[in-house]
C-alpha positions in Angstrom: 103.3 125.6 84.9 102.7 122.2 83.1 106.3 121.2 84.0 105.2 120.9 87.6 103.3 117.7 86.6 106.7 116.1 86.3 108.2 117.6 89.5 105.2 117.0 91.6 105.1 113.3 90.7 108.8 112.8 91.5 108.5 114.8 94.7 105.6 112.6 95.7 107.6 109.5 95.0 110.5 110.9 97.2 108.1 111.7 100.1 106.7 108.2 100.0 110.1 106.7 100.6 110.3 108.6 103.9 107.0 107.3 105.2 106.9 104.4 107.8 106.9 101.0 106.1 103.9 99.7 108.0 101.6 102.7 107.3 99.8 101.7 104.1 97.0 104.3 104.6 99.5 107.1 104.7 101.1 105.9 101.5 97.8 105.7 99.7 96.7 109.2 100.8 100.1 110.7 99.9 100.0 109.1 96.5 96.4 110.2 95.9 97.2 113.8 96.9 100.2 113.8 94.6 98.3 112.4 91.6 95.4 114.9 92.2 97.9 117.8 92.4 99.4 116.7 89.1 96.0 116.3 87.5 95.0 119.8 88.7 98.2 121.3 87.2 97.5 119.4 84.0 93.9 120.6 83.8 94.6 124.2 84.5 97.7 124.3 82.3 95.9 122.6 79.4 93.1 125.0 79.0 95.3 128.0 79.7 97.9 127.0 77.0 95.5 126.3 74.1 96.5 124.3 71.0 99.6 126.3 69.9 103.2 125.5 70.7 104.2 126.9 74.1 107.7 126.6 75.6 107.7 125.8 79.3 111.5 125.6 80.0 114.6 125.7 77.8 118.0 125.6 79.4 121.3 124.1 78.2 121.9 120.7 79.7 124.9 119.2 77.8 126.3 122.2 75.9 129.0 120.2 74.1 126.4 118.0 72.4 123.8 120.7 71.9 121.4 118.9 74.3 118.8 121.1 76.1 116.4 120.6 79.0 113.6 121.7 76.7 110.0 121.3 77.9 107.2 122.5 75.7 103.6 121.6 74.9 101.2 121.7 71.9 97.7 120.4 71.6 98.9 116.8 71.1 101.0 116.9 74.3 98.3 118.6 76.2 95.7 116.0 75.3 98.0 113.2 76.5 99.1 115.0 79.7 95.5 115.4 80.6 95.0 111.6 79.9 97.9 110.9 82.2 96.5 113.0 85.0 93.1 111.2 84.9 94.7 107.7 84.6 97.0 108.5 87.5 94.2 109.4 89.9 91.9 106.6 88.8 94.7 104.0 89.2 95.4 105.0 92.8 91.7 104.8 93.6 91.6 101.2 92.2 94.7 100.4 94.3 93.3 101.4 97.6 93.5 97.8 98.7 97.3 97.5 98.4 98.8 96.5 101.7 102.0 94.7 100.8 104.9 97.2 100.6 102.4 99.9 99.9 104.9 102.8 100.0 107.2 101.2 97.5 104.3 100.4 95.2 103.1 104.0 95.1 106.6 105.3 94.9 107.2 103.2 91.7 103.8 104.2 90.5 104.5 108.0 90.8 107.9 107.6 89.3 106.3 106.0 86.3 103.8 108.8 86.1 106.5 111.4 86.3 108.4 109.7 83.4 105.2 109.7 81.3 104.6 113.4 81.9 108.2 114.0 80.9 107.9 112.2 77.6 104.8 114.1 76.6 106.4 117.5 77.4 110.0 116.9 76.1 110.9 118.8 72.9 114.6 117.7 73.0 114.9 114.3 71.4 117.5 113.1 73.9 115.5 114.3 76.9 112.4 112.6 75.5 114.5 109.4 75.3 115.7 109.7 78.9 112.1 110.1 80.2 111.0 107.3 77.9 113.5 104.9 79.5 112.7 106.2 83.0 109.0 105.3 82.5 109.9 101.7 81.6 112.0 100.8 84.7 109.3 101.2 87.4 106.9 99.3 85.2 109.1 96.2 85.5 109.0 96.3 89.3 105.3 97.0 89.5 104.6 93.8 87.6 107.4 91.6 89.0 106.6 92.4 92.7 102.9 93.0 92.8 101.7 91.1 89.7 99.9 87.8 89.6 99.9 85.2 86.7 103.5 84.5 85.6 104.5 87.9 86.9 108.2 87.5 86.5 107.8 86.3 82.9 105.4 89.1 82.0 107.7 91.8 83.6 110.8 90.4 81.8 109.1 90.1 78.5 107.8 93.7 78.7 111.3 94.9 79.7 113.1 93.0 76.9 110.7 94.1 74.2 110.9 97.7 75.4 114.7 97.8 75.5 115.0 96.3 72.1 112.7 99.0 70.8 114.6 101.6 72.7 117.9 100.4 71.2 116.4 100.8 67.7 115.2 104.3 68.6 118.6 105.3 70.0 120.4 104.2 66.9 118.0 106.2 64.7 118.2 109.5 66.7 122.0 109.3 67.0 122.2 108.8 63.2 119.8 111.8 62.7 121.9 113.9 65.1 125.2 113.1 63.2 123.7 113.6 59.7 122.2 117.0 60.8 125.6 118.2 61.8 125.9 117.0 65.4 124.9 120.5 66.7 121.5 120.1 68.3 119.0 117.5 69.6 116.1 120.0 69.4 113.0 118.3 68.0 112.0 121.5 66.2 115.4 122.0 64.6 115.8 118.4 63.6 112.2 118.4 62.1 113.2 121.3 59.9 116.4 119.7 58.7 116.2 118.2 55.1 117.4 114.7 55.8 118.3 112.9 52.5 115.6 110.6 51.2 117.8 107.5 51.1 118.7 108.1 54.8 115.0 108.5 55.8 114.2 105.3 53.9 116.0 103.2 56.6 115.9 105.6 59.6 112.1 106.0 59.6 111.2 102.3 60.0 114.0 101.9 62.6 112.7 104.6 64.8 109.0 104.2 64.1 109.0 100.4 64.8 111.2 100.9 67.8 108.6 103.1 69.3 105.6 101.2 67.9 106.7 98.0 69.7 105.5 99.6 72.9 102.3 100.6 71.1 101.5 97.0 70.4 102.2 97.0 66.6 101.6 93.5 65.1 103.6 91.2 65.1 105.7 92.8 67.9 102.6 92.9 70.2 103.0 89.7 72.1 104.4 91.4 75.3 101.1 93.3 75.7 98.5 90.6 76.6 101.1 88.8 78.8 102.0 92.0 80.5 98.4 93.1 81.0 97.5 89.7 82.6 100.6 89.7 84.9 100.3 93.3 86.1 98.3 94.4 89.1 95.2 96.4 88.4 96.7 99.9 88.6 99.7 98.8 86.5 97.3 97.2 83.9 95.4 100.5 83.8 98.6 102.5 83.2 100.0 100.0 80.7 96.8 100.2 78.6 96.1 103.8 79.5 99.4 105.7 79.1 102.4 103.4 78.6 101.2 102.1 75.2 100.6 105.7 74.2 104.2 106.5 74.8 105.0 104.2 71.9 102.4 105.8 69.6 103.4 109.3 70.7 107.1 108.7 70.0 106.3 107.2 66.6 104.3 110.3 65.7 106.3 113.0 67.4 109.8 111.7 66.5 109.8 109.3 63.6 107.1 111.0 61.5 108.2 114.6 62.0 111.9 113.9 61.6 111.5 111.6 58.6 108.4 112.6 56.6 109.7 111.2 53.3 110.4 107.9 55.0 106.8 107.9 56.4 105.5 108.4 52.8 107.7 105.5 51.5 106.6 103.1 54.3 103.0 104.2 54.5 101.4 101.1 53.0 103.4 98.4 54.7 102.9 99.9 58.2 99.3 100.5 57.5 98.9 96.9 56.5 100.5 95.9 59.9 98.2 98.2 61.7 95.1 96.7 60.0 96.4 93.2 60.7 96.7 94.1 64.3 93.1 95.4 64.4 91.7 92.2 62.9 94.1 89.7 64.6 93.7 91.3 68.1 89.9 91.1 67.7 89.8 87.5 66.5 92.1 86.3 69.2 90.1 88.2 71.9 87.0 86.4 70.6 88.5 83.0 71.4 89.9 83.7 74.9 88.7 82.0 78.0 90.5 84.3 80.4 88.7 87.5 81.1 91.8 89.6 81.3 93.3 88.2 78.1 90.2 89.3 76.3 90.8 92.9 77.3 94.5 92.5 76.7 94.0 91.5 73.1 91.3 94.1 72.6 94.0 96.7 73.5 96.2 95.4 70.7 93.2 95.8 68.3 92.3 99.3 69.5 95.9 100.5 69.3 95.9 99.3 65.7 93.5 102.2 65.0 96.0 104.7 66.5 98.7 103.4 64.2 96.4 103.2 61.2 95.4 106.9 61.8 99.0 107.9 61.8 99.6 106.1 58.5 96.8 107.9 56.8 99.1 110.9 56.5 96.2 113.3 56.5 94.9 115.8 59.0 91.7 114.0 59.9 93.5 110.7 60.4 96.1 112.3 62.6 93.4 114.0 64.7 91.6 110.7 65.0 94.8 108.9 66.1 95.5 111.3 68.9 91.8 111.3 70.0 91.9 107.5 69.9 95.0 107.5 72.2 93.0 109.5 74.7 89.8 107.5 74.3 91.5 104.1 74.6 93.5 105.3 77.5 90.2 106.0 79.4 88.2 103.0 78.2 91.0 100.5 78.4 91.8 101.7 82.0 88.1 101.3 82.9 87.9 97.8 81.5 91.0 96.6 83.3 89.7 98.2 86.5 86.5 96.1 86.3 88.3 92.9 85.4 91.3 93.2 87.8 90.0 94.9 90.9 86.2 94.5 90.9 86.0 90.9 89.6 89.3 89.0 90.0 90.2 90.3 93.5 86.8 89.2 94.7 86.0 86.1 92.7 89.6 84.9 92.6 89.2 83.6 89.1 89.3 85.1 85.6 88.0 82.1 83.8 84.9 83.0 81.9 83.3 79.5 82.3 83.7 79.9 86.1 82.4 83.4 86.2 79.4 82.5 84.1 77.8 80.6 87.0 78.5 83.3 89.7 75.5 85.6 88.9 77.8 88.6 89.1 75.2 91.0 87.8 73.4 90.5 91.2 76.5 89.8 93.3 78.3 92.9 92.0 75.7 95.1 90.4 77.9 98.2 90.2 80.7 96.2 88.5 78.1 94.9 86.0 76.7 98.3 85.3 80.2 99.8 84.9 81.2 97.0 82.5 78.1 97.6 80.4 79.1 101.3 80.0 82.7 100.4 79.3 81.6 97.8 76.8 79.4 100.3 75.0 82.3 102.7 74.9 84.7 100.0 73.7 82.4 99.0 70.8 82.4 102.6 69.7 78.7 103.4 70.2 77.7 107.0 69.5 77.9 109.2 72.6 81.2 107.8 73.7 84.7 109.0 72.9 85.6 105.9 71.0 82.9 106.6 68.4 84.4 110.0 67.4 88.0 108.8 67.4 87.4 105.6 65.3 85.1 107.5 62.9 87.8 110.0 62.2 90.5 107.3 61.8 88.2 105.5 59.3 87.4 108.6 57.3 91.1 109.5 57.1 91.9 105.9 56.2 89.3 105.8 53.4 91.0 108.7 51.7 94.3 106.9 51.7 93.5 103.2 51.4 89.8 102.2 51.0 90.4 98.4 50.9 92.2 98.3 54.2 89.6 100.5 55.7 87.0 97.9 54.9 89.2 95.3 56.7 89.4 97.6 59.7 85.7 97.8 59.7 85.5 94.1 59.9 87.7 94.3 63.0 85.1 96.6 64.6 82.4 94.0 63.9 84.5 91.3 65.5 85.1 93.7 68.4 81.3 93.9 69.0 81.1 90.1 69.0 83.9 89.5 71.6 82.6 92.4 73.8 79.0 91.0 73.9 80.3 87.5 74.4 82.5 88.4 77.4 79.7 90.7 78.8 77.2 87.9 78.7 79.5 85.2 80.1 81.1 87.2 82.9 78.0 89.0 84.2 74.8 87.6 82.7 75.5 83.9 82.5 72.9 81.3 83.5 73.3 80.1 87.1 73.0 76.3 87.4 69.9 75.2 89.2 71.7 72.5 91.2 75.3 71.7 91.9 76.9 68.9 89.9 78.1 66.2 92.4 81.4 66.0 90.4 82.2 69.6 91.2 85.0 70.3 93.7 84.0 71.5 97.1 85.3 75.0 96.4 83.4 75.3 93.1 80.2 74.1 94.9 80.7 76.7 97.6 81.2 79.5 95.1 78.0 78.6 93.2 76.0 78.1 96.4 77.0 81.5 97.8 77.3 83.7 94.8 76.5 86.9 96.7 79.1 86.5 99.4 81.5 88.8 97.6 83.0 91.9 99.1 81.0 94.9 97.9 82.5 97.6 95.6 84.3 100.1 97.7 83.9 103.9 97.7 87.3 104.6 96.1 86.5 102.1 93.3 83.1 103.7 92.6 84.7 107.1 92.5 87.4 106.0 90.1 84.9 104.3 87.8 82.7 107.4 87.7 85.7 109.6 86.8 86.5 107.3 83.8 82.9 106.8 82.7 82.2 110.6 82.9 85.3 111.4 80.9 84.5 109.1 78.0 80.9 110.4 77.9 82.0 114.1 78.1 84.4 113.7 75.2 82.0 111.6 73.2 79.2 114.2 73.5 81.5 117.3 73.1 84.7 116.2 71.4 85.6 119.9 70.6 87.1 120.1 74.1 90.0 118.1 72.7 89.7 118.7 69.0 90.2 122.5 69.6 93.6 121.5 71.1 94.7 118.9 68.6 93.8 120.5 65.2 95.7 123.8 65.7 98.9 121.9 66.7 99.1 120.3 63.2 99.9 123.8 61.8 103.1 124.1 63.9 106.6 124.1 62.4 107.0 120.5 63.6 104.8 119.3 60.8 106.3 121.4 58.1 108.2 118.4 56.7 105.0 116.4 56.5 103.3 119.3 54.7 106.2 119.5 52.2 106.0 115.7 51.6 102.4 116.2 50.7 101.1 114.4 53.7 99.1 117.4 55.1 
């Protein structure tokens, strides 16, 4: 049943190409119905399947190479499939204003979603790689055509970084395929093959870093803030919400399960990079003057917790990493929705100094309230999903490397500082009592009429409520996901990590 999340998305994209070019409303409705159908399938399939490993489809695809069209799901896959369904629906609701080439926009959007579903459900390494590449291509066009600030540069940088990482991954999986006897690309079979330790010592960092580039691993993170800023709102939401998770998922699902001894050997260096990303991303976010750049660098910082959790090589760290993937996908998407759609599309500026005088808490009260909730969730306050996820990562990290855990904690404190700073400047800044005569005419008009902004629309309110409710529900009752994630760590895929003493 879960495989229909993929097929529904691609069918929806195909239907959109047949619609009239000038009927944007039809394109929006068709895209929303497709995304909602995919989410419904994901929701029903997730809680029917449970946390064990379930095969959805397994047929021979390229028999001479041992490649199968093998779709399956465990608790980790299910968690991220559910995230993708939620992010897909919310992204379309926040794109309800798209008029320019709307059917092409939503066709690319649904193709991206179908590729993401495919990655999370693929249990053949080659099939996973195909879906992984398929998800990157529409992302380029979404940014290059419908983006804003330096959109061509942002799209090209994302594509180049992604394809360099993909080349590294492809070399690694071909090497693993040959060393294992060139008989199968099955993820389960390769995970159980005893690759020599000297082979794992170079294959693991090649594949892990190749995937982790897309997850924003420092110092290969620079595409992320640029891409976030250039992307349209829905694309920013997907980039933070699910595309960065593709990198973390691939690093976990492929690199760590195939090369557990390599993971053990490279544990400390990669953990150090992850902690550096946490602190660096937070410090740079603290100094930014562009609202969207703040959120872009905060994504780099929060994804550092995912990678740190993976490098703990213990169960609680792994569980926290997967939960952080879900949590950041929801919270990051909500933050970008507020910044990109609710604020920038109305105020036509992202400069914090300019926004400070617009009295946005009164001009856009729903946007201000939403950002307050999103800020609380982003800071990891109890009651939100981020608190549970980061707590588990930190506990797992303390067991493996206490000193680096303290540094990660400092990153959290800096995160509180930049979040409160941007919240105050963007929504609760002091409004000047009188207009400076040296201001330009447009600046004077924007300050004289701060409440003349388009009100928040119904679809935007609905999308924000979905995301806020999700982070609250998981924060208050994390067992909904933990009961899926924890049992999956007992599957044969993680036998190598258990033998290596990681679990």
